[in-house]
C-alpha positions in Angstrom: -21.3 32.2 -51.1 -22.7 28.9 -52.5 -20.4 28.1 -55.6 -22.1 25.6 -57.8 -19.8 22.3 -58.6 -19.9 19.2 -60.8 -20.4 17.2 -57.4 -23.0 17.3 -55.1 -23.0 18.4 -51.7 -23.8 14.9 -50.2 -21.2 13.3 -51.5 -18.9 14.4 -49.2 -21.2 13.6 -46.4 -21.0 10.5 -47.8 -17.5 9.9 -47.5 -17.9 11.2 -43.8 -20.3 8.5 -42.9 -18.6 5.9 -44.4 -15.4 6.5 -42.8 -17.7 6.7 -39.6 -18.9 2.7 -40.0 -14.7 2.2 -40.4 -14.6 3.9 -36.6 -17.6 2.3 -34.8 -17.0 -1.1 -36.6 -12.5 -1.4 -35.9 -12.7 0.6 -32.2 -16.5 -0.3 -31.0 -16.9 -4.0 -32.3 -13.5 -5.0 -32.5 -14.1 -7.8 -30.4 -17.1 -9.1 -32.5 -15.6 -10.4 -36.1 -18.8 -10.5 -37.4 -20.5 -7.2 -36.9 -16.7 -5.4 -37.5 -16.7 -7.1 -40.7 -20.0 -5.9 -42.0 -19.5 -1.9 -40.3 -16.3 -1.7 -41.9 -16.7 -3.1 -44.7 -19.8 -1.1 -45.9 -18.1 1.7 -45.0 -15.2 0.9 -47.5 -17.7 0.5 -50.0 -19.4 3.7 -49.2 -15.3 5.8 -49.4 -14.4 3.8 -52.7 -18.0 4.5 -54.0 -17.6 8.2 -53.6 -14.4 8.8 -54.7 -14.4 6.6 -58.0 -18.1 9.7 -58.2 -15.0 12.2 -57.2 -12.6 10.3 -60.0 -15.4 11.2 -62.6 -16.3 14.7 -62.1 -13.2 15.3 -61.8 -11.6 14.2 -65.2 -15.7 15.3 -66.9 -15.0 18.9 -66.7 -12.3 21.6 -67.0 -11.3 24.9 -66.1 -11.9 25.9 -62.4 -14.6 23.4 -61.9 -12.0 20.5 -62.6 -9.1 22.4 -60.3 -12.1 22.2 -57.7 -13.1 18.4 -58.1 -9.6 17.8 -58.3 -8.2 19.2 -54.6 -11.4 17.4 -52.7 -10.2 14.5 -54.7 -6.8 14.8 -53.9 -7.8 15.4 -49.8 -10.2 11.8 -50.1 -7.3 10.0 -51.7 -5.4 11.3 -48.4 -8.0 9.9 -46.6 -8.0 6.0 -48.3 -4.4 6.1 -48.2 -4.1 6.8 -44.0 -7.3 4.2 -43.8 -4.4 2.0 -46.0 -1.4 2.4 -43.3 -4.3 1.6 -40.6 -4.4 -1.6 -42.4 -0.6 -2.3 -41.6 -1.1 -0.9 -37.6 -2.9 -3.3 -37.2 -1.8 -7.0 -35.7 -2.7 -8.0 -39.0 -1.1 -5.7 -40.9 2.1 -5.8 -38.5 2.6 -9.9 -38.4 3.2 -9.8 -42.3 6.4 -8.2 -42.0 7.8 -11.0 -39.3 9.3 -8.8 -37.0 10.3 -9.1 -33.8 8.0 -7.9 -30.4 10.2 -4.9 -29.9 10.2 -4.0 -34.0 6.3 -4.8 -34.3 5.8 -3.0 -31.1 8.0 0.2 -32.9 6.5 -0.2 -35.8 2.6 -0.6 -35.1 3.0 3.2 -33.4 5.1 4.4 -36.0 1.9 3.5 -38.2 -0.4 5.0 -36.1 0.6 7.7 -35.7 1.4 8.2 -39.3 -2.1 7.2 -40.3 -3.6 9.6 -38.0 -1.4 12.5 -39.1 -2.5 11.5 -42.8 -6.4 11.2 -42.6 -6.1 14.8 -40.2 -4.6 17.0 -42.6 -7.0 15.1 -45.8 -10.4 15.5 -43.9 -9.9 19.0 -42.3 -8.9 21.1 -46.0 -12.4 18.8 -47.4 -14.4 19.7 -44.2 -13.0 23.5 -44.2 -13.4 23.6 -48.7 -17.5 22.0 -48.4 -18.1 24.8 -45.7 -17.3 27.1 -47.8 -18.6 25.7 -51.2 -22.1 25.7 -49.0 -24.8 23.6 -50.3 -27.4 25.7 -52.0 -26.4 25.3 -55.7 -24.8 21.5 -55.1 -27.7 19.1 -55.0 -27.2 16.9 -57.8 -24.2 15.8 -60.0 -24.0 19.0 -62.5 -21.4 18.0 -65.7 -23.9 19.9 -68.3 -22.4 22.9 -68.2 -18.4 24.1 -68.8 -19.1 27.7 -67.4 -16.4 28.8 -64.5 -19.2 31.2 -63.5 -19.5 31.1 -59.7 -16.5 29.2 -59.5 -14.0 30.7 -56.9 -11.1 28.4 -56.9 -8.6 30.7 -55.6 -10.9 31.1 -52.2 -11.6 27.2 -52.5 -7.6 27.0 -52.7 -7.0 29.5 -50.0 -8.9 27.9 -47.7 -7.9 24.2 -48.5 -4.5 25.8 -47.4 -5.7 27.2 -43.8 -6.9 23.6 -44.1 -4.1 21.8 -44.1 -2.2 24.1 -41.7 -4.7 23.4 -39.1 -4.5 19.7 -39.3 -0.2 20.0 -40.0 -0.8 22.2 -36.4 -3.1 19.2 -35.2 -0.1 16.6 -36.6 2.4 18.0 -34.5 0.3 18.4 -31.0 0.1 14.7 -31.8 3.8 13.7 -32.5 4.8 15.8 -29.8 2.1 14.2 -27.2 3.5 10.3 -28.5 6.9 12.0 -27.9 6.7 13.0 -24.8 4.7 9.9 -23.2 7.8 7.4 -24.5 10.6 10.3 -23.5 8.8 11.1 -20.0 11.1 12.1 -17.8 9.7 13.4 -14.4 11.3 15.9 -11.7 10.6 16.5 -8.2 10.9 19.6 -7.1 9.0 20.2 -4.1 9.8 21.1 -0.8 12.2 18.5 0.9 13.4 18.4 4.4 14.4 15.7 7.0 12.3 16.4 9.7 14.3 17.6 13.2 13.9 16.1 16.3 10.8 17.9 18.3 10.7 18.6 22.2 8.9 15.7 22.5 11.5 13.4 21.3 14.2 15.3 22.8 12.0 15.2 26.4 11.2 10.9 25.9 15.0 10.5 25.6 15.9 13.0 28.5 13.8 11.2 30.8 15.1 7.4 30.2 18.3 6.7 33.0 20.0 4.4 30.8 21.1 5.9 27.0 19.2 4.0 24.0 21.5 2.5 21.4 20.6 3.4 17.5 21.5 0.7 15.3 22.0 1.8 11.5 21.2 -0.8 8.4 22.2 0.6 5.8 24.1 0.2 2.6 27.9 2.1 2.4 27.7 5.8 1.4 24.3 6.2 1.6 22.2 9.5 1.4 19.5 8.3 3.5 22.0 7.0 6.0 23.4 10.7 6.0 20.1 12.1 6.8 18.9 9.7 9.3 22.4 10.3 11.0 22.0 13.7 10.6 18.5 13.4 13.1 20.3 11.0 15.6 22.9 12.9 16.4 20.9 16.1 16.7 18.3 13.9 18.9 22.4 12.8 21.2 23.4 16.1 21.7 20.3 17.3 23.2 19.6 15.0 25.6 22.7 13.2 26.1 21.1 9.8 26.5 21.5 8.0 23.2 24.6 6.3 21.2 25.1 5.9 17.4 26.4 2.9 15.6 26.3 2.2 12.1 26.4 -1.3 10.4 26.1 -2.9 6.9 23.6 -5.2 7.4 26.0 -7.8 5.3 28.8 -7.4 7.1 27.6 -7.9 10.5 25.3 -10.4 9.5 25.2 -11.7 13.5 23.9 -8.6 15.0 21.2 -8.0 12.4 20.2 -11.5 12.5 19.9 -10.9 16.2 17.6 -7.8 15.9 15.8 -9.2 12.7 16.9 -7.0 10.0 16.3 -8.6 6.8 16.9 -5.6 4.5 19.0 -2.6 3.9 17.2 0.3 5.4 16.6 -0.1 9.3 17.1 1.5 12.2 16.8 -0.2 15.5 16.0 1.5 18.8 17.2 -0.9 21.6 17.0 -0.3 25.2 18.4 -1.9 28.5 20.8 -5.6 28.0 20.5 -8.7 28.7 16.9 -10.2 29.7 15.7 -6.8 29.8 16.5 -5.7 26.6 13.9 -4.1 24.1 13.3 -2.8 20.7 11.6 -1.2 18.1 12.6 -1.3 14.3 11.7 2.1 11.7 11.9 0.7 8.4 12.8 3.7 5.8 14.0 3.0 1.9 17.3 3.6 1.0 16.3 5.0 -2.0 16.5 9.0 -1.2 13.8 10.0 -4.0 11.2 7.4 -2.1 12.5 8.0 0.7 11.4 11.5 0.9 7.8 11.4 -0.3 7.6 9.0 2.3 9.3 9.0 6.3 12.0 11.0 6.1 9.7 14.3 6.2 7.8 13.0 9.3 10.7 11.0 10.6 10.6 12.3 14.1 6.3 10.9 14.0 8.4 7.5 13.3 10.9 8.0 16.3 8.1 9.4 18.7 6.0 6.5 18.4 8.6 4.1 18.6 10.7 5.3 21.6 7.3 5.6 23.6 6.6 2.1 22.6 10.1 1.1 23.6 10.2 3.1 27.4 6.8 1.3 28.5 4.4 -0.8 27.8 1.4 -0.7 26.0 -1.3 0.9 27.3 -5.5 1.1 27.4 -7.4 3.8 26.1 -11.6 3.8 27.0 -13.9 5.0 24.6 -17.7 4.7 25.8 -20.1 3.7 23.1 -24.4 3.9 23.0 -24.8 7.3 24.3 -24.3 9.2 20.9 -20.7 9.9 20.9 -18.9 11.1 17.9 -17.3 8.2 17.8 -20.4 5.7 17.8 -22.6 7.8 15.3 -24.4 4.9 15.0 -26.2 4.9 18.4 -27.5 8.3 17.7 -31.4 8.4 18.2 -33.3 8.1 14.5 -35.3 11.1 16.0 -31.9 13.3 16.6 -29.8 12.5 13.5 -31.6 15.3 11.5 -29.8 17.4 14.1 -26.6 15.9 15.2 -24.2 16.1 12.3 -22.3 12.8 11.2 -18.5 13.1 12.7 -15.9 10.9 12.4 -12.9 10.0 14.6 -10.9 8.1 12.5 -7.7 10.1 12.4 -7.9 10.5 16.4 -8.3 6.4 17.2 -5.3 6.1 14.2 -3.2 8.4 17.0 -4.0 6.4 19.7 -1.5 3.6 18.5 1.5 5.9 17.7 1.0 6.9 21.5 1.5 3.2 22.2 -2.3 2.8 23.6 -5.0 0.0 22.6 -8.4 1.2 21.8 -11.2 -0.6 23.4 -14.8 0.0 24.1 -16.5 0.7 26.9 -20.4 0.0 26.3 -23.6 0.4 28.8 -23.0 -3.0 30.1 -19.2 -2.2 31.5 -20.3 1.0 32.1 -22.8 0.0 34.8 -20.3 -2.1 36.5 -16.9 -0.4 37.6 -14.4 0.6 35.0 -12.0 -1.9 34.0 -9.2 -2.3 36.1 -6.6 -1.9 33.0 -7.4 1.2 32.1 -5.7 3.9 32.4 -7.4 6.7 30.6 -11.7 7.0 29.8 -12.8 9.3 26.5 -16.5 10.3 26.3 -16.4 11.8 23.2 -19.6 14.1 23.2 -22.4 11.9 23.7 -25.9 13.0 22.1 -28.0 11.2 25.2 -27.9 11.6 29.1 -26.1 8.7 31.1 -27.8 6.5 33.2 -27.2 7.4 36.7 -25.6 4.1 37.4 -23.3 4.9 34.3 -22.4 8.2 36.4 -21.8 6.6 39.4 -19.3 4.5 38.2 -17.4 7.0 36.5 -17.5 9.1 39.7 -16.0 5.6 41.6 -13.1 5.4 38.8 -12.3 9.1 39.3 -11.9 8.4 42.8 -9.5 6.0 42.9 -7.3 7.8 40.6 -8.4 7.4 37.5 -7.9 9.9 34.1 -10.9 11.3 31.9 -11.1 12.6 29.0 -14.5 14.7 28.6 -16.2 15.8 25.4 -19.5 17.7 24.9 -20.8 19.5 22.3 -24.0 22.4 22.1 -25.7 19.7 20.0 -25.0 17.1 22.9 -26.4 15.9 25.9 -25.3 18.7 28.6 -25.6 16.5 31.1 -23.0 15.9 33.9 -25.1 13.7 36.4 -23.0 13.8 39.7 -20.3 14.7 37.9 -20.9 18.2 38.1 -20.3 18.5 41.7 -17.9 16.4 41.5 -15.6 18.6 38.8 -17.1 21.8 40.0 -18.4 23.2 36.2 -21.2 23.4 34.4 -22.0 23.3 30.6 -23.4 26.3 28.6 -24.8 25.1 25.5 -24.3 28.4 24.4 -22.6 28.6 21.2 -19.3 30.5 21.3 -19.4 33.2 18.8 -16.8 36.0 17.3 -18.2 38.5 14.5 -14.3 39.8 14.8 -12.1 36.6 15.3 -13.2 33.8 13.0 -12.8 32.1 10.1 -14.1 32.8 6.9 -15.7 29.4 5.3 -19.4 30.2 3.8 -19.1 34.3 3.4 -21.8 35.0 5.5 -23.2 35.7 9.1 -23.2 31.7 9.8 -19.2 32.3 10.0 -19.1 33.9 13.1 -19.8 30.2 14.4 -16.4 29.2 13.5 -15.1 31.3 15.9 -10.5 31.5 16.0 -8.6 31.8 19.1 -4.8 31.9 20.7 -5.6 31.9 24.2 -3.9 28.6 25.8 -2.6 28.6 29.6 0.5 27.6 30.1 -0.2 24.0 30.5 1.0 20.4 29.8 -2.4 19.5 27.6 -1.7 22.5 25.7 2.4 22.8 25.3 2.7 22.2 21.8 0.0 25.1 21.2 1.2 27.6 23.0 4.7 27.2 22.3 3.9 27.3 18.6 1.9 30.1 19.0 -0.5 28.2 17.0 -4.5 29.3 16.4 -7.4 26.6 17.2 -10.6 26.9 15.4 -14.0 26.3 17.6 -17.0 24.8 14.9 -20.2 26.1 17.3 -18.3 25.6 20.7 -19.9 25.8 24.3 -18.4 26.7 27.0 -17.7 26.1 30.9 -19.3 27.6 34.2 -18.2 27.4 37.6 -20.3 25.3 39.4 -20.4 24.5 43.4 -18.2 21.8 44.1 -19.0 19.2 47.0 -16.6 18.5 49.3 -12.7 19.3 48.3 -12.5 21.6 45.9 -10.7 20.0 42.8 -7.3 22.0 41.8 -8.4 24.1 38.4 -6.9 25.2 35.0 -8.4 26.9 32.0 -6.5 25.6 29.2 -8.0 27.2 26.5 -10.4 31.0 26.5 -12.0 32.4 23.5 -11.1 35.6 22.5 -12.1 38.5 24.2 -14.1 40.0 21.5 -16.4 36.5 21.5 -20.1 36.6 22.8 -22.4 33.9 23.5 -25.0 34.3 20.6 -28.5 33.8 23.1 -30.9 34.9 20.1 -29.0 32.9 17.7 -28.7 35.7 14.7 -24.9 35.3 14.5 -24.6 38.8 15.2 -23.5 41.1 18.6 -26.4 42.5 20.4 -24.8 44.7 23.2 -28.1 44.6 24.6 -28.7 41.1 25.6 -24.7 40.2 25.0 -21.6 40.6 26.6 -17.8 39.8 25.2 -15.6 38.2 26.7 -13.1 35.6 27.3 -15.4 32.2 28.0 -14.0 28.9 29.2 -13.6 26.2 26.0 -11.6 23.5 27.6 -10.4 22.8 32.0 -8.4 20.7 33.1 -9.4 19.5 36.5 -6.8 17.3 39.5 -8.9 16.1 42.4 -6.8 15.1 45.7 -4.3 12.8 46.7 -5.4 9.4 46.9 -3.8 6.3 48.1 -2.0 3.7 46.4 -2.3 -0.3 46.5 1.0 0.2 48.7 -0.6 2.5 50.9 1.8 5.7 49.8 -0.3 8.9 48.5 -0.4 9.2 45.0 -2.2 11.4 42.3 -5.9 11.5 42.8 -7.8 12.0 39.5 -7.2 13.8 36.4 -10.2 15.6 34.1 -10.1 17.2 31.0 -12.8 18.9 29.6 -13.9 20.3 26.6 -16.5 22.2 24.9 -16.1 21.5 21.7 -16.5 18.2 19.9 -14.8 19.7 16.1 -11.6 20.2 18.3 -11.5 15.8 17.8 -13.8 15.2 14.8 -11.5 13.9 11.9 -11.3 17.5 9.5 -9.9 19.4 12.3 -7.5 16.3 13.3 -6.9 15.3 10.1 -5.3 18.8 9.1 -3.3 19.5 12.2 -1.6 16.5 11.1 -0.1 17.7 8.0 -2.8 15.7 5.7 -5.0 17.0 2.9 -8.2 18.8 4.7 -10.8 21.7 4.6 -9.1 23.3 6.8 -5.3 25.4 7.2 -2.8 23.1 8.9 -0.3 25.7 9.6 -2.6 27.8 11.9 -4.4 24.9 14.0 -3.7 22.5 16.0 -6.3 20.1 17.1 -3.4 17.4 16.7 -1.4 18.8 19.2 -4.0 19.2 21.4 -4.7 15.7 21.9 -1.1 14.3 21.6 -0.1 16.4 24.7 -3.8 15.5 26.7 -3.0 11.9 26.2 0.2 12.8 27.5 -0.9 15.1 30.3 -3.9 12.2 31.3 -1.6 9.6 31.2 0.8 11.3 34.0 3.7 11.7 31.1 3.6 15.7 30.7 7.7 15.2 30.5 6.5 14.0 27.0 4.8 17.1 26.0 5.8 19.1 23.0 5.6 19.6 19.2 6.6 16.2 16.9 8.1 18.1 14.1 7.0 17.4 10.0 8.6 18.7 7.0 5.3 17.5 5.0 4.5 19.9 1.9 1.2 22.0 3.5 -1.7 21.8 0.8 -3.1 25.1 -0.7 -6.4 25.2 -0.2 -9.6 27.2 -1.5 -13.1 27.5 -0.5 -15.6 27.1 -2.6 -15.8 30.5 -3.9 -12.4 31.1 -4.3 -12.6 27.7 -6.7 -15.1 29.6 -8.6 -13.1 32.7 -8.9 -10.0 31.0 -10.3 -12.0 28.9 -12.6 -13.6 31.7 -13.9 -10.5 33.3 -14.6 -9.0 30.4 -16.0 -12.1 30.0 -18.4 -13.2 33.2 -19.3 -10.9 35.8 -17.7 -7.4 34.8 -19.7 -9.3 34.3 -23.2 -10.7 37.7 -22.7 -7.5 39.5 -22.2 -5.8 37.5 -24.6 -8.6 38.9 -27.6 -8.6 42.5 -25.9 -4.8 42.6 -26.7 -5.6 41.3 -30.0 -7.8 44.1 -30.6 -5.8 46.3 -28.9 -2.5 45.7 -31.0 -5.0 45.8 -34.2 -6.2 48.8 -33.7 -3.2 50.4 -33.3 -1.3 48.9 -36.2 -4.2 50.8 -38.2 -4.3 53.9 -37.1 -0.3 53.9 -37.4 -0.8 53.3 -41.2 -4.0 55.2 -41.6 -2.8 57.7 -44.3 -1.9 61.3 -43.6 -4.7 63.8 -44.7 -3.2 66.0 -46.7 -4.0 69.8 -46.5 -4.6 72.4 -49.2 
């Protein structure tokens, strides 16, 4: 209901416009003195002018009208006082008090908080009072009537007090935020545990014929040193080929200088003596709070990588390029890029150096010739276009010399194996393996049946970590391998990964099982193949060629490898093992299957939600919780009303 007052409704609006000019001038055009002066000056003139008008209407009226005008005047005076305090919070205002730098900073902060609080507790009541007064009967200055008819000052006063309460509540929040920022305390309560030695690390140390010395350079009584000592003590007890020494970097300056230790928190692994001595260093922060967030959780991976560099020379892994491989997507023909998804191998390439391998590329010009002599492993990761006959022949000659090949194929790529089909005795089937019973829910539809989950691993060195940890592996639109006639001596063949018994080949591409034309069974996803022994350069027999064939390129694409290493990603890292599979595969191909096994990581596993789960959580937070509070409030109100309702008096 509108009320008749002495001042018009547009007076407060003009006052607000003046404040807006001041805000824009001070905050948005502070860099331009001319524009700032014009806008701020215009805002001050409007604010003072309306305050003068409100003073006049207050003095010219009586009774309830004067009370209303006086209330609005007090609100405006409060805002002007806040602007005065703002002036003292500026650099110009603080400079007049000749304070020290620290004192000026504290004074400026206090003035900023104070002027913000005063303006808030003045403007909010004024705004709420104006809303209650309305505008219908307040279009002009009205001093002609002394009657208080239509003036409900008590309602105006109550609304003003309510606005003051809201303003004070906001002021409390502002002050609390400022105090919290200045008194900021952080406490890390996340899960923490230093990783223990894994099977792979134990195997590397146990395989050595001479002990490995561990030189620890930490300050006395250091917490990180205790964690590192416990790790190496466990490793030494398990292998029997390790000794541990603790040194003070400053007290043992000569030893520290020999191994180039320039700061605390370095661990040096030493193998051999004299001219044959080799060493590798691991740096770790001596501060426990910092170390627990970085290397302590993955310390076993650091030690494992350093030991591999210590016990043998760096090897070379060649990756083929130029055929649309997942590691060379730019070479995919333009007409196929719409059907072949872009997948990367960034994480896979980052893992190879940790296994003490150097990554090199093998293009067409090199591949048609003989494979380089220094190649320990050749990797072909899902070529999109078939290789030329000369390239297949080069790979075949490489295998005849005892070469090692990781062969990854994919239904969206080329299924051709060329002459290797007869040499290996396998044939690639690009029909997607599908499972409507054992699958990973991803998109909440039948298409999820191509996200096949399997736990079927053989007791082979390339799947050591997966089989020991009983992990699940995710296959994303994988193909499969069938047996093919082998030319000459048949290779030794081991199926290392099967699909589940519930899987089937989706011939009609409808994502569901059709009993009439499809069959549920275990399909061959990965195979390890070994050729007959060959003669070495010294005339002695040595192991023949080795090939690991995989029917799914996504096993080694970034998404899966990233998660399997314990970092943020789409898939749950605690259940999927692409990283461990690659690690053990490289070791088997390189003849280091004795080093195969798990590498322990104690990193926190991130909680991942699907898109639908995120929508549910967002809806529950934004809508569900307020509705719950509203419902509880209504129930409480109705309950109180029923209890307070007077009992009916019976005659």
